[in-house]
Each structure stands twice: as structure tokens, then as C-alpha cells.
VODREN-326621 format. One record per residue: residue number from 1; residue in three letters; y, z, x of N, C-alpha, C in turn. Coordinates in nm, 3 decimals. Each point is the difference from the previous one (the first is absolute). Layout:
# residues N
REC vexba kollum    n.c2    n.c3    n.c1   ca.c2   ca.c3   ca.c1    c.c2    c.c3    c.c1
REC   NUM    ALA       Y       Z       X       Y       Z       X       Y       Z       X
...
This chain:
# residues 265
REC vexba kollum    n.c2    n.c3    n.c1   ca.c2   ca.c3   ca.c1    c.c2    c.c3    c.c1
REC     1    MET  -0.130   0.002   0.095   0.134  -0.004  -0.090   0.114   0.007   0.084
REC     2    THR   0.107  -0.067  -0.028   0.133  -0.012   0.058   0.058   0.125   0.005
REC     3    GLU   0.036   0.045   0.121   0.069   0.131   0.008   0.156  -0.025  -0.019
REC     4    SER   0.049   0.120  -0.073   0.146   0.009  -0.028   0.083  -0.011   0.118
REC     5    TRP   0.101  -0.066   0.009   0.085   0.007   0.132   0.128   0.094  -0.041
REC     6    GLY  -0.010   0.070  -0.121   0.138   0.071  -0.034   0.084  -0.088  -0.095
REC     7    ARG   0.085   0.068  -0.054   0.097  -0.055  -0.114   0.067  -0.131   0.080
REC     8    GLN   0.021   0.010   0.100   0.090  -0.118   0.045  -0.102  -0.123   0.066
REC     9    GLY  -0.128   0.031  -0.024  -0.109  -0.108   0.055   0.028  -0.040   0.141
REC    10    ARG   0.027   0.094   0.085   0.014  -0.031   0.147  -0.142  -0.039   0.058
REC    11    PRO  -0.022  -0.099   0.048  -0.133  -0.052   0.072  -0.002   0.083   0.108
REC    12    PRO  -0.133   0.038   0.036  -0.020   0.069   0.135   0.031  -0.081   0.112
REC    13    ALA   0.061   0.035   0.103   0.036  -0.068   0.119  -0.098  -0.080   0.073
REC    14    ALA  -0.124   0.055  -0.007  -0.124  -0.082   0.050  -0.013  -0.130  -0.079
REC    15    LEU  -0.017   0.012  -0.132   0.001  -0.100  -0.079   0.088  -0.115   0.020
REC    16    VAL   0.150   0.044   0.016   0.105  -0.116   0.018  -0.032  -0.059   0.142
REC    17    THR  -0.047   0.079   0.091  -0.025  -0.067   0.126  -0.107  -0.089   0.006
REC    18    ALA  -0.091   0.050  -0.077  -0.129  -0.099  -0.013   0.048  -0.127  -0.063
REC    19    ALA   0.058   0.009  -0.112   0.048  -0.117  -0.075   0.089  -0.108   0.096
REC    20    LEU   0.103   0.074   0.075   0.062  -0.086   0.085  -0.071  -0.061   0.107
REC    21    PHE  -0.096   0.060   0.069  -0.081  -0.058   0.102  -0.087  -0.111  -0.061
REC    22    LEU  -0.051   0.023  -0.123  -0.095  -0.099  -0.044   0.082  -0.130  -0.049
REC    23    ALA   0.121   0.033  -0.042   0.109  -0.109  -0.030   0.015  -0.077   0.122
REC    24    LEU   0.036   0.061   0.118   0.025  -0.062   0.121  -0.124  -0.075   0.040
REC    25    GLY  -0.112   0.052  -0.013  -0.111  -0.062   0.050  -0.031  -0.136  -0.073
REC    26    LEU   0.039  -0.003  -0.139  -0.036  -0.111  -0.067   0.110  -0.107   0.019
REC    27    GLY   0.107   0.041   0.054   0.133  -0.076   0.012   0.081  -0.008  -0.136
REC    28    TRP  -0.042   0.086  -0.079   0.069   0.002  -0.148   0.154   0.060   0.007
REC    29    LEU   0.022   0.063   0.113   0.160   0.059   0.008   0.081  -0.106   0.054
REC    30    GLY  -0.052  -0.117   0.024   0.098  -0.090   0.069   0.085  -0.071  -0.123
REC    31    GLY   0.120  -0.032   0.043   0.090  -0.086  -0.089   0.049   0.104  -0.122
REC    32    SER  -0.011  -0.072  -0.123   0.058   0.066  -0.114  -0.088   0.109  -0.056
REC    33    ASN  -0.119   0.023   0.047  -0.072   0.110  -0.037   0.017   0.134   0.044
REC    34    ALA   0.086   0.001   0.120   0.010   0.115   0.068   0.086   0.107  -0.087
REC    35    TYR   0.102  -0.049  -0.033   0.092   0.081  -0.080  -0.075   0.048  -0.134
REC    36    ARG  -0.078  -0.074  -0.043  -0.062   0.040  -0.141  -0.080   0.121   0.007
REC    37    ILE  -0.096   0.005   0.104  -0.102   0.103   0.004   0.079   0.131   0.049
REC    38    LEU   0.093  -0.018   0.071   0.081   0.113   0.073   0.091   0.067  -0.115
REC    39    GLU   0.048  -0.087  -0.100   0.079   0.050  -0.107  -0.091   0.061  -0.115
REC    40    VAL  -0.122  -0.035  -0.003  -0.070   0.062  -0.114  -0.058   0.144   0.074
REC    41    LEU  -0.017  -0.007   0.109  -0.049   0.127   0.060   0.126   0.109  -0.001
REC    42    HIS   0.115  -0.063   0.020   0.118   0.086  -0.007   0.022   0.036  -0.127
REC    43    ARG   0.001  -0.083  -0.123   0.030   0.044  -0.132  -0.109   0.078  -0.083
REC    44    SER  -0.127   0.012   0.066  -0.099   0.083  -0.043   0.038   0.145   0.000
REC    45    ASN   0.100   0.027   0.082   0.065   0.125   0.017   0.088   0.039  -0.110
REC    46    GLU   0.048  -0.105  -0.079   0.116   0.028  -0.078  -0.087  -0.004  -0.164
REC    47    LEU   0.068   0.088  -0.084  -0.065   0.014  -0.126   0.068  -0.129  -0.088
REC    48    PRO  -0.084  -0.043  -0.091   0.065  -0.110  -0.097   0.096   0.053  -0.067
REC    49    ASP   0.098  -0.068  -0.065   0.113   0.039  -0.088  -0.068   0.102  -0.117
REC    50    ASP  -0.099  -0.065  -0.038  -0.071   0.077  -0.125  -0.141   0.033   0.061
REC    51    ASP  -0.007   0.148   0.019  -0.126   0.031   0.044  -0.132  -0.006  -0.095
REC    52    GLY  -0.070  -0.126   0.013  -0.081  -0.027  -0.101  -0.141   0.082   0.011
REC    53    SER   0.002   0.105   0.098  -0.118   0.059   0.010  -0.003   0.113  -0.095
REC    54    CYS   0.096   0.018  -0.065   0.006   0.109  -0.108  -0.054  -0.026  -0.150
REC    55    PRO  -0.099   0.016  -0.036  -0.062  -0.061  -0.124   0.085   0.043  -0.121
REC    56    THR   0.075   0.113   0.027   0.067   0.034  -0.131   0.136  -0.056  -0.025
REC    57    HIS   0.026  -0.085   0.098   0.142  -0.087  -0.023  -0.012  -0.086  -0.117
REC    58    SER   0.109   0.017  -0.081  -0.001  -0.090  -0.125   0.011  -0.140   0.011
REC    59    ARG  -0.097  -0.061  -0.048  -0.015  -0.167   0.013   0.033  -0.060  -0.130
REC    60    SER   0.099  -0.099   0.010   0.041  -0.056  -0.144  -0.102  -0.123  -0.020
REC    61    PRO  -0.012  -0.022  -0.121  -0.075  -0.129  -0.041   0.044  -0.123   0.073
REC    62    THR   0.123  -0.010   0.016   0.053  -0.125   0.073  -0.051  -0.002   0.152
REC    63    GLU   0.011   0.107   0.067  -0.056   0.011   0.130  -0.155  -0.004   0.020
REC    64    LEU  -0.070   0.013  -0.116  -0.141  -0.013   0.015  -0.034  -0.156  -0.046
REC    65    ALA   0.074  -0.066  -0.095  -0.033  -0.117  -0.021   0.049  -0.097   0.111
REC    66    GLU   0.103   0.024   0.056   0.045  -0.084   0.145  -0.112   0.016   0.092
REC    67    ALA  -0.056   0.131   0.021  -0.093   0.021   0.104  -0.131  -0.084  -0.035
REC    68    ARG  -0.033   0.006  -0.106  -0.120  -0.068  -0.046   0.035  -0.171   0.009
REC    69    SER   0.094  -0.022  -0.030   0.039  -0.152   0.002  -0.009  -0.051   0.144
REC    70    TYR   0.054   0.094   0.084  -0.001  -0.040   0.144  -0.143   0.007   0.071
REC    71    LEU  -0.075   0.083  -0.047  -0.142   0.004   0.057  -0.086  -0.105  -0.063
REC    72    ILE   0.025  -0.046  -0.108  -0.077  -0.138  -0.052   0.075  -0.117   0.072
REC    73    GLN   0.105  -0.010   0.028   0.079  -0.112   0.062  -0.052  -0.009   0.141
REC    74    THR  -0.041   0.105   0.080  -0.029  -0.007   0.129  -0.141   0.022   0.029
REC    75    ALA  -0.081   0.017  -0.106  -0.153   0.008   0.012  -0.067  -0.132   0.052
REC    76    SER  -0.102   0.040   0.080  -0.108  -0.115   0.027  -0.120   0.056  -0.064
REC    77    PRO  -0.017  -0.038  -0.143  -0.121   0.057  -0.073  -0.129  -0.046   0.065
REC    78    SER  -0.082   0.111   0.009  -0.155  -0.017   0.032  -0.072  -0.033  -0.153
REC    79    TYR  -0.124  -0.022   0.046  -0.099  -0.030  -0.132   0.023   0.104  -0.104
REC    80    THR   0.002   0.128   0.035   0.001   0.097  -0.111   0.140   0.008  -0.055
REC    81    MET   0.117  -0.003   0.060   0.125  -0.042  -0.064  -0.002  -0.117  -0.084
REC    82    ALA  -0.043  -0.102   0.039  -0.007  -0.132  -0.091  -0.089   0.017  -0.117
REC    83    LYS  -0.101   0.067   0.015  -0.100   0.032  -0.126   0.060   0.081  -0.098
REC    84    GLN   0.079   0.092   0.017   0.064   0.072  -0.102   0.147  -0.050  -0.045
REC    85    GLY   0.056  -0.068   0.114   0.136  -0.055  -0.025   0.088   0.107   0.087
REC    86    SER   0.076  -0.073   0.085   0.084   0.069   0.103   0.085   0.103  -0.073
REC    87    GLU   0.055  -0.053  -0.115   0.091   0.113  -0.095  -0.070   0.114  -0.026
REC    88    LEU  -0.124  -0.015  -0.058  -0.065   0.126  -0.060  -0.050   0.071   0.135
REC    89    ALA  -0.036  -0.059   0.108  -0.059   0.080   0.112   0.145   0.093   0.062
REC    90    ILE   0.103  -0.071  -0.006   0.134   0.107   0.048   0.047   0.083  -0.100
REC    91    GLU  -0.014  -0.054  -0.125   0.052   0.105  -0.114  -0.086   0.112   0.008
REC    92    ARG  -0.110   0.011   0.042  -0.106   0.107   0.006   0.016   0.103   0.135
REC    93    LEU   0.097  -0.053   0.080   0.041   0.077   0.117   0.096   0.131  -0.055
REC    94    HIS  -0.031   0.099   0.054   0.088   0.121  -0.054   0.147  -0.034   0.040
REC    95    PRO   0.087   0.037  -0.099   0.134  -0.056   0.015   0.083   0.058   0.115
REC    96    GLU  -0.017   0.124   0.057   0.055   0.057   0.113  -0.047  -0.092   0.125
REC    97    PHE  -0.140  -0.023  -0.002  -0.054  -0.082   0.107   0.074  -0.151   0.003
REC    98    ALA   0.005  -0.040  -0.113   0.044  -0.150  -0.010   0.164  -0.006   0.052
REC    99    ILE   0.068   0.112  -0.037   0.143  -0.006   0.049   0.004   0.026   0.142
REC   100    ARG  -0.085   0.083   0.075  -0.009   0.031   0.134  -0.018  -0.126   0.075
REC   101    LEU  -0.120  -0.059  -0.039  -0.065  -0.124   0.057   0.103  -0.103   0.008
REC   102    ALA   0.067  -0.036  -0.127   0.102  -0.096   0.002   0.100   0.024   0.106
REC   103    LYS   0.055   0.116   0.016   0.103   0.017   0.102  -0.044  -0.015   0.133
REC   104    ALA  -0.131   0.045   0.029  -0.061  -0.013   0.126  -0.011  -0.154   0.038
REC   105    LEU  -0.056  -0.087  -0.114  -0.012  -0.143   0.029   0.130  -0.058   0.021
REC   106    ARG   0.086   0.037  -0.068   0.138  -0.057   0.025   0.071   0.020   0.140
REC   107    GLU  -0.026   0.120   0.044   0.044   0.035   0.142  -0.098  -0.089   0.115
REC   108    GLY  -0.130  -0.012  -0.036  -0.077  -0.069   0.100   0.033  -0.137   0.001
REC   109    ARG   0.034  -0.062  -0.120   0.013  -0.134  -0.009   0.159  -0.046   0.066
REC   110    ASP   0.078   0.104  -0.001   0.137  -0.024   0.066  -0.021   0.007   0.150
REC   111    TYR  -0.105   0.066   0.048  -0.021   0.002   0.138  -0.090  -0.126   0.040
REC   112    GLY  -0.053  -0.076  -0.073  -0.076  -0.111   0.029  -0.149  -0.014  -0.039
REC   113    LEU  -0.040   0.106  -0.059  -0.146   0.012  -0.030  -0.005  -0.083  -0.148
REC   114    VAL  -0.109  -0.048  -0.029  -0.028  -0.080  -0.123  -0.108   0.075  -0.079
REC   115    ALA   0.024   0.128   0.005  -0.090   0.119  -0.077   0.017  -0.021  -0.152
REC   116    GLY  -0.120   0.004  -0.056  -0.025   0.021  -0.144  -0.121   0.055  -0.058
REC   117    ILE  -0.014   0.002  -0.115  -0.113   0.061  -0.053  -0.129  -0.098   0.008
REC   118    PHE  -0.098   0.052   0.053  -0.123  -0.102  -0.018  -0.112   0.051  -0.095
REC   119    SER  -0.016   0.129  -0.012  -0.082   0.061  -0.106   0.078   0.133  -0.056
REC   120    ALA   0.000  -0.005  -0.119   0.079   0.114  -0.073  -0.090   0.092  -0.082
REC   121    TYR   0.007   0.010  -0.120  -0.099   0.078  -0.095  -0.123  -0.069  -0.013
REC   122    ARG  -0.100   0.071   0.016  -0.146  -0.061  -0.019  -0.080   0.088  -0.096
REC   123    PRO  -0.042  -0.030  -0.106  -0.106   0.086  -0.085  -0.126   0.018   0.088
REC   124    PRO  -0.062   0.108  -0.027  -0.137   0.012   0.062  -0.092  -0.109  -0.024
REC   125    ALA   0.021  -0.065  -0.135  -0.116  -0.092  -0.049   0.008  -0.117   0.115
REC   126    PHE   0.101  -0.024   0.062  -0.001  -0.123   0.089  -0.086   0.016   0.107
REC   127    GLY  -0.038   0.121   0.051  -0.092   0.021   0.107   0.027  -0.037   0.136
REC   128    VAL   0.151   0.011   0.020   0.065  -0.036   0.126   0.049   0.133   0.065
REC   129    GLY  -0.025  -0.014   0.134   0.055   0.131   0.097  -0.113   0.066   0.058
REC   130    GLY   0.047   0.076   0.100  -0.099   0.069   0.098  -0.083   0.108  -0.072
REC   131    PHE   0.054   0.064  -0.099  -0.076   0.117  -0.052  -0.111  -0.052  -0.076
REC   132    SER  -0.130   0.076   0.004  -0.115  -0.034  -0.075   0.023   0.027  -0.149
REC   133    ASP   0.090   0.115  -0.011   0.023   0.039  -0.137   0.151  -0.053  -0.030
REC   134    LYS   0.027  -0.108  -0.075   0.135  -0.057  -0.001   0.090   0.077  -0.084
REC   135    PHE  -0.041   0.111  -0.051   0.097   0.094  -0.070   0.060   0.092   0.125
REC   136    ASN  -0.051  -0.025   0.098   0.068   0.089   0.119   0.137  -0.065   0.045
REC   137    SER   0.003  -0.125  -0.014   0.110  -0.073   0.062   0.126   0.025  -0.091
REC   138    LEU   0.110   0.012   0.091   0.139   0.011  -0.052   0.042  -0.113  -0.062
REC   139    HIS  -0.056  -0.117   0.017   0.045  -0.119  -0.069  -0.031  -0.001  -0.152
REC   140    ALA  -0.097   0.076  -0.044  -0.025   0.022  -0.121   0.096   0.078  -0.074
REC   141    TYR   0.086   0.071   0.053   0.106   0.072  -0.068   0.120  -0.033   0.030
REC   142    GLY   0.030  -0.145   0.050   0.128  -0.052   0.032   0.077   0.088   0.122
REC   143    LEU  -0.089   0.050   0.079   0.068   0.091   0.120  -0.029  -0.070   0.131
REC   144    ALA  -0.044  -0.122   0.014  -0.029  -0.057   0.128   0.021  -0.158  -0.018
REC   145    VAL   0.054  -0.055   0.118  -0.007  -0.155   0.022  -0.055  -0.042   0.113
REC   146    ASP  -0.025  -0.120   0.028  -0.047  -0.076   0.127   0.107  -0.070   0.011
REC   147    LEU   0.059  -0.032   0.126   0.108  -0.103   0.017  -0.035  -0.121   0.096
REC   148    SER   0.075  -0.097  -0.024  -0.004  -0.106   0.104   0.114  -0.022   0.062
REC   149    GLY   0.024  -0.074   0.122   0.108  -0.035   0.063   0.059   0.120   0.077
REC   150    ILE  -0.090   0.094   0.057   0.044   0.110   0.090  -0.053  -0.008   0.123
REC   151    GLY  -0.061  -0.120   0.053  -0.051  -0.027   0.118  -0.155   0.067   0.002
REC   152    ARG  -0.054  -0.038   0.130  -0.163   0.032   0.004   0.012   0.167   0.034
REC   153    PRO  -0.149   0.037  -0.008  -0.001   0.142   0.025   0.041   0.035   0.143
REC   154    GLY   0.069   0.099   0.016   0.053   0.042   0.143   0.116  -0.076   0.045
REC   155    SER   0.050  -0.086  -0.067   0.123  -0.093   0.041   0.117   0.086  -0.011
REC   156    VAL   0.121  -0.066   0.075   0.126   0.053  -0.016   0.048   0.004  -0.145
REC   157    GLU  -0.039  -0.109  -0.054   0.051  -0.015  -0.147  -0.047   0.115  -0.096
REC   158    ALA  -0.131   0.033   0.031  -0.098   0.084  -0.089   0.087   0.144   0.017
REC   159    LEU   0.032   0.035   0.141   0.066   0.118   0.029   0.141   0.010  -0.069
REC   160    TRP   0.061  -0.113   0.013   0.140  -0.018  -0.059  -0.010   0.040  -0.148
REC   161    TRP  -0.102  -0.065  -0.069  -0.009   0.024  -0.148  -0.023   0.141  -0.015
REC   162    HIS  -0.102   0.069   0.060  -0.015   0.132  -0.015   0.112   0.084   0.005
REC   163    GLU   0.095  -0.024   0.101   0.114   0.074   0.021   0.073  -0.024  -0.131
REC   164    ILE   0.034  -0.121  -0.057   0.095  -0.011  -0.095  -0.063   0.052  -0.136
REC   165    ALA  -0.137   0.008   0.002  -0.047   0.044  -0.134   0.003   0.162  -0.004
REC   166    ALA  -0.025   0.061   0.121   0.013   0.141  -0.002   0.148   0.046  -0.036
REC   167    LYS   0.108  -0.084   0.046   0.130   0.041  -0.040   0.023   0.000  -0.143
REC   168    HIS  -0.055  -0.080  -0.081  -0.002  -0.004  -0.136  -0.107   0.079  -0.089
REC   169    GLY  -0.050   0.093   0.068  -0.089   0.097  -0.070  -0.131  -0.071  -0.014
REC   170    LEU  -0.045  -0.086   0.061  -0.143  -0.053   0.005  -0.093   0.042   0.086
REC   171    ILE  -0.120   0.005  -0.019  -0.111   0.050   0.118  -0.099  -0.131   0.002
REC   172    CYS  -0.017  -0.027   0.125  -0.108  -0.106   0.028  -0.103   0.081   0.082
REC   173    PRO  -0.077   0.069  -0.069  -0.077   0.109   0.062  -0.112  -0.019   0.122
REC   174    TYR  -0.022  -0.129   0.026  -0.116  -0.039   0.075   0.069  -0.029   0.128
REC   175    GLY   0.129  -0.028   0.004   0.065  -0.047   0.131   0.001  -0.127   0.023
REC   176    HIS   0.095  -0.059   0.094   0.032  -0.141   0.014  -0.109  -0.071   0.091
REC   177    HIS  -0.091   0.090   0.062  -0.117  -0.059   0.082  -0.122  -0.019  -0.084
REC   178    ASP  -0.013   0.078  -0.112  -0.126  -0.048  -0.085  -0.030  -0.137  -0.018
REC   179    LYS  -0.120  -0.053   0.013  -0.024  -0.134   0.002  -0.021  -0.050  -0.140
REC   180    THR  -0.032   0.099  -0.111  -0.026  -0.055  -0.126   0.109   0.063  -0.085
REC   181    GLU   0.057   0.109   0.026   0.094   0.055  -0.099   0.145   0.026   0.069
REC   182    TRP   0.045  -0.081   0.088   0.125   0.027   0.070   0.124  -0.049  -0.121
REC   183    ASN  -0.046  -0.075  -0.080   0.099  -0.048  -0.116  -0.028   0.073  -0.132
REC   184    HIS  -0.048   0.104  -0.007  -0.025   0.089  -0.112   0.107   0.113   0.003
REC   185    CYS   0.083  -0.014  -0.124   0.119   0.110   0.010   0.014   0.057  -0.133
REC   186    GLN   0.034   0.137  -0.021   0.006   0.075  -0.120   0.119   0.092   0.008
REC   187    PRO   0.014   0.080  -0.131   0.116   0.076   0.022  -0.039   0.149  -0.001
REC   188    THR  -0.119   0.034   0.044  -0.058   0.136  -0.006  -0.103   0.003   0.135
REC   189    GLY  -0.010   0.125   0.053  -0.112   0.024   0.102  -0.137   0.010  -0.045
REC   190    LEU  -0.030  -0.015  -0.145  -0.132   0.011  -0.049  -0.062  -0.130   0.025
REC   191    LYS  -0.122   0.008   0.070  -0.076  -0.116   0.053  -0.104  -0.050  -0.113
REC   192    ALA  -0.058   0.104  -0.067  -0.089  -0.040  -0.102   0.005   0.096  -0.117
REC   193    VAL  -0.037  -0.048  -0.118   0.003   0.068  -0.133  -0.140   0.065  -0.023
REC   194    SER  -0.002   0.129   0.021  -0.123   0.069  -0.030  -0.038  -0.001  -0.149
REC   195    ALA  -0.145   0.046  -0.026  -0.044  -0.014  -0.135   0.078   0.106  -0.091
REC   196    ASP   0.036   0.094   0.056   0.067   0.124  -0.106   0.162  -0.022   0.026
REC   197    ASP   0.054  -0.118   0.047   0.139  -0.008   0.007   0.049  -0.041  -0.160
REC   198    PRO   0.123   0.052  -0.049   0.034  -0.043  -0.117   0.032  -0.141  -0.020
REC   199    LEU   0.036  -0.092   0.109   0.020  -0.132  -0.012  -0.130  -0.057  -0.063
REC   200    ARG  -0.130   0.040   0.039  -0.121  -0.082  -0.057  -0.020   0.020  -0.142
REC   201    GLN   0.073   0.069  -0.072  -0.003   0.013  -0.152   0.105  -0.097  -0.063
REC   202    THR   0.084  -0.070   0.087   0.112  -0.086  -0.059  -0.053  -0.133   0.004
REC   203    ILE  -0.115  -0.056   0.037  -0.051  -0.126   0.018  -0.154  -0.029  -0.032
REC   204    THR  -0.031  -0.132  -0.050  -0.143  -0.020  -0.001  -0.019  -0.110   0.095
REC   205    ALA  -0.117  -0.048   0.000  -0.042  -0.103   0.115   0.084  -0.118  -0.032
REC   206    ASP   0.060  -0.038  -0.108   0.084  -0.115  -0.024   0.142   0.023   0.014
REC   207    GLY   0.038   0.118  -0.001   0.158   0.012   0.034   0.051   0.141  -0.066
REC   208    PRO   0.119   0.005  -0.005   0.070   0.132  -0.064  -0.040   0.020  -0.141
REC   209    VAL  -0.026   0.142  -0.015  -0.021   0.038  -0.156   0.164  -0.005  -0.048
REC   210    SER   0.085   0.038   0.061   0.139  -0.025  -0.025   0.091   0.001   0.129
REC   211    LEU   0.079  -0.096   0.004   0.080   0.006   0.118   0.088   0.129   0.030
REC   212    GLU   0.060   0.052  -0.112   0.073   0.108   0.002  -0.088   0.128   0.057
REC   213    ALA  -0.127   0.000  -0.047  -0.082   0.135   0.057  -0.028  -0.038   0.133
REC   214    MET  -0.029  -0.122   0.049  -0.062  -0.025   0.134   0.147   0.019   0.092
REC   215    PHE   0.123  -0.027  -0.056   0.113   0.022   0.090   0.031   0.142   0.015
REC   216    GLU  -0.011   0.080  -0.100   0.018   0.122  -0.001  -0.084   0.086   0.103
REC   217    ALA  -0.129  -0.046  -0.008  -0.084   0.056   0.107   0.025  -0.031   0.121
REC   218    GLY   0.038  -0.122   0.022   0.035  -0.072   0.139   0.147   0.074   0.058
REC   219    THR   0.090   0.048  -0.099   0.127   0.073   0.050  -0.059   0.121   0.069
REC   220    SER  -0.080   0.066  -0.046  -0.069   0.128   0.061  -0.049  -0.029   0.146
REC   221    ALA  -0.071  -0.118   0.000  -0.066  -0.029   0.143   0.117  -0.048   0.087
REC   222    ILE   0.102  -0.060  -0.045   0.110  -0.032   0.098   0.093   0.120   0.043
REC   223    ALA   0.015   0.090  -0.103   0.077   0.127   0.025  -0.047   0.089   0.109
REC   224    ASN  -0.109   0.029  -0.002  -0.058   0.103   0.083  -0.146  -0.005  -0.004
REC   225    PRO  -0.062  -0.102   0.078  -0.158  -0.011  -0.010  -0.049   0.116   0.066
REC   226    ALA   0.058   0.064   0.097  -0.066   0.107   0.065  -0.019   0.123  -0.101
REC   227    MET   0.102   0.024  -0.055  -0.004   0.114  -0.102  -0.095  -0.045  -0.113
REC   228    ARG   0.025  -0.114  -0.028  -0.111  -0.035  -0.100  -0.142   0.016   0.019
REC   229    LEU  -0.046  -0.030   0.121  -0.129   0.019   0.043  -0.027   0.161   0.015
REC   230    THR   0.103   0.047   0.042  -0.008   0.154   0.008  -0.033   0.069  -0.135
REC   231    LEU   0.069  -0.034  -0.107  -0.018   0.040  -0.126  -0.133  -0.036  -0.065
REC   232    LEU  -0.041  -0.122   0.033  -0.140  -0.034  -0.040  -0.096   0.092   0.082
REC   233    ALA   0.010   0.021   0.113  -0.097   0.067   0.069  -0.002   0.165  -0.050
REC   234    GLY   0.134   0.038  -0.025  -0.011   0.134  -0.057  -0.055   0.002  -0.127
REC   235    ARG  -0.007  -0.096  -0.089  -0.070  -0.015  -0.129  -0.132   0.019   0.019
REC   236    ASN  -0.058  -0.078   0.079  -0.155  -0.006   0.033  -0.033   0.131   0.076
REC   237    ASN   0.082   0.047   0.079  -0.034   0.139   0.061  -0.012   0.108  -0.095
REC   238    ALA   0.099   0.000  -0.094   0.005   0.090  -0.118  -0.141  -0.001  -0.066
REC   239    MET  -0.040  -0.116  -0.041  -0.119  -0.028  -0.074  -0.113   0.033   0.088
REC   240    ASN  -0.011  -0.015   0.118  -0.109   0.038   0.078  -0.012   0.145   0.005
REC   241    THR   0.126   0.080   0.020   0.011   0.134  -0.001  -0.061   0.057  -0.123
REC   242    ALA   0.033  -0.048  -0.119  -0.049   0.038  -0.118  -0.149  -0.003  -0.007
REC   243    VAL  -0.065  -0.104   0.039  -0.147  -0.016   0.018  -0.046   0.097   0.092
REC   244    ASP   0.060   0.017   0.099  -0.054   0.086   0.106  -0.006   0.158  -0.062
REC   245    GLY   0.110   0.030  -0.090   0.018   0.113  -0.049  -0.109   0.034  -0.111
REC   246    ARG  -0.020  -0.094  -0.064  -0.106   0.032  -0.104  -0.144   0.002   0.050
REC   247    ARG  -0.015  -0.077   0.124  -0.132   0.035   0.058  -0.012   0.118   0.061
REC   248    ARG   0.117   0.067   0.063  -0.007   0.142   0.057  -0.028   0.111  -0.093
REC   249    ARG   0.066  -0.049  -0.121  -0.016   0.104  -0.120  -0.145   0.006  -0.033
REC   250    ASP  -0.065  -0.129  -0.023  -0.153   0.014  -0.032  -0.079   0.069   0.102
REC   251    ASP   0.046  -0.014   0.124  -0.076   0.047   0.115  -0.003   0.154  -0.022
REC   252    LEU   0.126   0.044  -0.016   0.033   0.147  -0.025  -0.083   0.052  -0.118
REC   253    ILE  -0.007  -0.070  -0.097  -0.094   0.043  -0.120  -0.126   0.024   0.033
REC   254    CYS  -0.055  -0.104   0.071  -0.151  -0.005   0.029  -0.027   0.114   0.103
REC   255    GLU   0.112   0.035   0.096  -0.037   0.116   0.090   0.014   0.109  -0.076
REC   256    ALA   0.078   0.023  -0.112   0.017   0.123  -0.055  -0.130   0.027  -0.082
REC   257    VAL  -0.054  -0.116  -0.067  -0.131   0.017  -0.075  -0.109   0.034   0.075
REC   258    ALA  -0.008  -0.058   0.128  -0.118   0.011   0.092   0.000   0.166   0.050
REC   259    TRP   0.132   0.046   0.018   0.014   0.147   0.044  -0.060   0.103  -0.098
REC   260    ARG   0.034  -0.037  -0.130  -0.016   0.090  -0.112  -0.168   0.004  -0.038
REC   261    MET  -0.061  -0.115   0.022  -0.134  -0.010  -0.033  -0.084   0.083   0.092
REC   262    PRO  -0.094   0.077  -0.060  -0.089   0.069   0.081  -0.082  -0.054   0.100
REC   263    GLN  -0.025   0.039   0.105  -0.071  -0.068   0.111  -0.155   0.014  -0.026
REC   264    GLN  -0.066  -0.103   0.014  -0.142  -0.012  -0.027  -0.050   0.078   0.126
REC   265    THR  -0.114   0.071  -0.034  -0.084   0.085   0.111  -0.144  -0.036  -0.012
């Protein structure tokens, strides 16, 4: 999982150095590209005017509509997007996620990347993705996308995109070196949806039971996934404690009965 670099998103010095050496080795810093990567690394220390990482920030219907329109306009639809229609695949992305993603893509394109969505919402019934249980995938809840146009795994362009994404409250949890998931990004640190997660109750194999319910559960995952998992674990621990308590009570009763029974001689 991608580690947090703090509120200002300052990249570790070692990472910046490695990126610069890689770029030099590839000859990518020559000419007009030099100022671009240096500017991205510098501006990653700055907060955007609207800190999109706050999920409680009020979003207007117009802002959401514009974000969705831009995502559709810049998409390079995969088979799964085309099968359901790009509009529907993007409409089912969580609104907060859609807005953050549109802002990140605008900035990436301003710097010369041709980034766009390749795969967006995917219902489990499509049978696509790395999880054997397709209900584990965040794509099934509108909380993940795969992108095109961000370079190859481990490339300077991929690193560049990851820097921009982080600034806009997006997490690309597998890192820019991962050979299969370097282009996977989401608005939460949650990597998989467990069987007891409330999100699971909001969809069927064919899609959402209702968009509102799915988005509401998704908001919780975006706001504080760590606290959410802690609450789920606490609930499970409480249930286990109750079961253990009943077992201990039964053991004590058995011990008391055995103590009161006359000994056979």
C-alpha cells in the first residue's frame, strides 16, 4: 500500500533522486521535458486550491456532472466499459472519486500525459479482475479505476502520475513499479472488500442494488478505511467474546455439578 507522505504530499528525497537518475538514464530530461518533471516534483509539495482529499467537502451537482463528462471525454474504454456503456461505467463511480479523478487527469494532461480511464465500474458477473471472488474488487463498488496513458510500469511517466494522483487524494496502492497493477487507482486505502463489509450488502453480481446505498457505504470507506476496519474488527471481537463467555459459563456450571456429585468408591 502506498505510504502517506503527509498533508503536503512531499515525496521522500530518495524517491525524487531515483526518479531524476532514471530520467537522466533514459535521456528523458533532455529538452522540453526537463522543466516538466522538475515542476511536478516541486508542485507535489503544494496543496491544490481545493483540498479534494476531504470527503466531507460539499460537492455541487454541476461539479459532479462536469467531472463525469470529462472522464467520459478522456476515456479509452476497455471491453468491460464498452459492454455496459462508458456513461454507465463512469456514472457508477463514487461521486467524490469521480471529482478527484477528473481533477488529477486534468493536471496530468496539462503536463503532457494522455491519461484516461481504461476500466471503471465492473459488476462481479463480468468475471474480470485478479480476485477469485469478484465481490472483493473495489471496481464492483465504484471505488477503483484502471488507467491508460500513464506510461509503462516503473517509468518516469508512471511515477509522475502517482505524484499527481496523491496530490488529489487518490491512492494507487500497488506502486508505479507493479507490472500488472501500476495503473490501478482508488480513493481509499482499502485493497479488498471482505465478506462482512457493509459494501457487500449494496450490490448483486449484476450491479448495485441502489446507487445511493452503494455510494453511502463507499463514503465511509473513503473517509476513514482504517477506522472502518477497526470498527468491523471490534464488532467481530465482541461477538467472539460473547461466545467465549457462554462457553466459560457452561464450563463453570459443569465444574460445579461435578464438584457437588458424590464421588464413586
